[in-house]
N, C-alpha and C positions, 0 to 999 in steps of 0.2 A: 553416481555422485549423489551425496546427501542433498536433502530438499533444501535446507537452509543455505547451503553452499550454491545450490543452483539459483536460487531466488536473488542471492546477491551477485552471482557472476553475470545474470542476464538483466541486472539493474532494476529489479523491482524493488528492492530496499538498498538504501545507501551503504549500510554496514551488515555484517553477519549478525551481530548481537541484536539489531532491529529486526531481522528476519526471524530469529529464534523467539524474540519476544511476541512477534505477531503470530507465529505458529503455536506457541504455548498459550496465547491469549484467545485461541479459537478463531482468528481473522483469516486463516489460511486453510482451504480445503483441498484435498486431492481426490479426484473423481467424485465430488460430493460428500466426502467423508472427513471427519476431523483427523489430524495426523500428528506426528511427532517430527521434530527437527531433523533426526538421524535417519528418517526413512529414505530409501533410494528411489529415485525418480527414474522412469524409463519412457523411451519415445512411445508417443500416443496418449499419455496420461494428460488429464486435463487439470489445471491447477486454477483455483479461484481465491485471489489474494485481495484483502481490503487495505489499501494503503490510506494516507491521511484523508484524500478527497475523492478518491476513485475506487471502485470495485472492479478489478482487472481479471479477465479470464484468459488464460494462456494454455496452449496446447505444447507439450514438450517434443521438441524435434531431434534434438541431440543434447549431450552433456559437454560444455567447454572445459577446457583444462584448467583454466583460470579466469578471471574476470575479463570480459570482453568490452570493447568499445561499443558505443550507441549504434554505430553503422553495422555492426556485426551481429547485433542482437536477433534480428529476422532468421539468421542460419540455425539459431538455437531454439527459438520460441516462436509459435504463431499466435499472433493476437486476435482473440476471438471476443474481445469486449464488445457489447452491443453498442450501436451509435447513441442511444438515448443515454446511456450511462456517460458517454463522452459529453454530450451536451448539459447534462447535469452537473458534471465537474466543471464545466465552463461557466455556467451559471453561478456556481457556488464561489468561483474565483472573482466574480464581478461585484459581489456582495461586499460593501464597505466594512471595515473593521471598526468597530467603535473605539475610540481613543479619548484620553483624558487630556485636556491642555496642560501643557508643562507648568509646574509649579503650583498645581492644585492639591498636591499632597496625596496622602493615602486615601482610598475611597472608604467612606463610612459604611456601616453596616446597610444602610438604606440603598446607598449607592452600589454596593455588591449585589443586593437582592434584584436590583434593576438590570445590572449587567447579566446575572444569571438567567432572568427571564428572557433576554435578548438571545442568549445562546440556545434555549430550549424551543 
């Protein structure tokens, strides 16, 4: 099975185009090496995939014939993600996202700079 299909089938990414974009963007590594979306995956290989908030590490157990339900994912992928990474993702989720009050209009150049500083 292709790498992009496998990542989609075991629910690492919501859609195949997102999986392809992540692979081409260098956010997915197969056995520690950058790869291409069409590369076949085999049992025993280790995949590291950066999602929006989490760096997931998975070992391929098998290839599903199509997308599987969340309860069936452990049959096809073993989650090797370190507990520290899971804690870091939970901490990121607790940080409040800055919002502008309704009716304030578009941010000014100064407001944009301040928002950009908060992101970095």
